[in-house]
LUMMINU-786518 format. One record per residue (C-alpha): residue number from 1; residue in one letter; x, y, z. Coordinates in nm, 2 decimals, always signed. Last residue first. Layout:
N
<seq = NUM	type = a	x = X	y = Y	z = Z>;
...
END
This chain:
66
<seq = 66	type = y	x = +2.87	y = +6.36	z = -7.87>;
<seq = 65	type = r	x = +2.95	y = +6.01	z = -7.75>;
<seq = 64	type = p	x = +3.01	y = +5.75	z = -8.01>;
<seq = 63	type = f	x = +2.87	y = +5.40	z = -7.96>;
<seq = 62	type = n	x = +3.14	y = +5.16	z = -7.88>;
<seq = 61	type = n	x = +2.92	y = +4.86	z = -7.77>;
<seq = 60	type = e	x = +3.04	y = +4.87	z = -7.41>;
<seq = 59	type = e	x = +2.98	y = +5.25	z = -7.39>;
<seq = 58	type = l	x = +2.62	y = +5.21	z = -7.53>;
<seq = 57	type = f	x = +2.54	y = +4.93	z = -7.29>;
<seq = 56	type = n	x = +2.69	y = +5.12	z = -7.00>;
<seq = 55	type = r	x = +2.49	y = +5.43	z = -7.09>;
<seq = 54	type = i	x = +2.17	y = +5.23	z = -7.12>;
<seq = 53	type = n	x = +2.23	y = +5.06	z = -6.78>;
<seq = 52	type = n	x = +2.31	y = +5.40	z = -6.62>;
<seq = 51	type = t	x = +1.98	y = +5.55	z = -6.75>;
<seq = 50	type = l	x = +1.78	y = +5.25	z = -6.63>;
<seq = 49	type = k	x = +1.94	y = +5.27	z = -6.28>;
<seq = 48	type = s	x = +1.87	y = +5.64	z = -6.26>;
<seq = 47	type = r	x = +1.51	y = +5.60	z = -6.37>;
<seq = 46	type = t	x = +1.45	y = +5.33	z = -6.11>;
<seq = 45	type = k	x = +1.61	y = +5.55	z = -5.84>;
<seq = 44	type = i	x = +1.40	y = +5.85	z = -5.94>;
<seq = 43	type = n	x = +1.08	y = +5.65	z = -5.95>;
<seq = 42	type = q	x = +1.16	y = +5.49	z = -5.61>;
<seq = 41	type = q	x = +1.20	y = +5.84	z = -5.46>;
<seq = 40	type = m	x = +0.87	y = +5.95	z = -5.61>;
<seq = 39	type = t	x = +0.69	y = +5.65	z = -5.46>;
<seq = 38	type = e	x = +0.85	y = +5.71	z = -5.12>;
<seq = 37	type = r	x = +0.73	y = +6.07	z = -5.10>;
<seq = 36	type = k	x = +1.01	y = +6.33	z = -5.04>;
<seq = 35	type = l	x = +0.99	y = +6.44	z = -5.41>;
<seq = 34	type = d	x = +0.63	y = +6.56	z = -5.34>;
<seq = 33	type = l	x = +0.75	y = +6.80	z = -5.07>;
<seq = 32	type = t	x = +1.00	y = +6.96	z = -5.30>;
<seq = 31	type = r	x = +0.74	y = +6.98	z = -5.58>;
<seq = 30	type = n	x = +0.47	y = +7.16	z = -5.37>;
<seq = 29	type = k	x = +0.30	y = +7.35	z = -5.66>;
<seq = 28	type = l	x = +0.35	y = +7.04	z = -5.87>;
<seq = 27	type = r	x = +0.19	y = +6.81	z = -5.61>;
<seq = 26	type = v	x = -0.11	y = +7.04	z = -5.57>;
<seq = 25	type = e	x = -0.16	y = +7.05	z = -5.95>;
<seq = 24	type = e	x = -0.12	y = +6.67	z = -5.98>;
<seq = 23	type = g	x = -0.40	y = +6.60	z = -5.73>;
<seq = 22	type = v	x = -0.31	y = +6.41	z = -5.41>;
<seq = 21	type = e	x = -0.43	y = +6.06	z = -5.33>;
<seq = 20	type = t	x = -0.33	y = +5.96	z = -4.98>;
<seq = 19	type = y	x = -0.19	y = +5.61	z = -4.94>;
<seq = 18	type = n	x = +0.17	y = +5.67	z = -5.02>;
<seq = 17	type = d	x = +0.24	y = +5.87	z = -4.71>;
<seq = 16	type = l	x = +0.39	y = +6.21	z = -4.72>;
<seq = 15	type = p	x = +0.08	y = +6.39	z = -4.61>;
<seq = 14	type = f	x = -0.04	y = +6.69	z = -4.81>;
<seq = 13	type = a	x = +0.00	y = +7.07	z = -4.81>;
<seq = 12	type = p	x = +0.24	y = +7.04	z = -4.51>;
<seq = 11	type = t	x = +0.12	y = +7.21	z = -4.19>;
<seq = 10	type = e	x = +0.33	y = +7.52	z = -4.13>;
<seq = 9	type = a	x = +0.62	y = +7.52	z = -3.89>;
<seq = 8	type = a	x = +0.66	y = +7.76	z = -3.61>;
<seq = 7	type = n	x = +0.99	y = +7.94	z = -3.58>;
<seq = 6	type = l	x = +1.17	y = +8.01	z = -3.25>;
<seq = 5	type = v	x = +0.93	y = +7.82	z = -3.02>;
<seq = 4	type = n	x = +1.06	y = +7.87	z = -2.67>;
<seq = 3	type = l	x = +1.04	y = +7.58	z = -2.43>;
<seq = 2	type = s	x = +1.06	y = +7.62	z = -2.05>;
<seq = 1	type = m	x = +1.20	y = +7.40	z = -1.77>;
END
């Protein structure tokens, strides 16, 4: 049995765990990788829930939408 590597993967710029401190500049240069980190995913989910709650509150209280 043989194995052919079609496309070798590069080592990520930083690990995806939440324990490794990574500088902001490195995180911004590798934004797609940074968004896969659990902390960032939790931030996105929290922001989404907050935004939806605010929208629902405004809608229920007849605030005009422009």
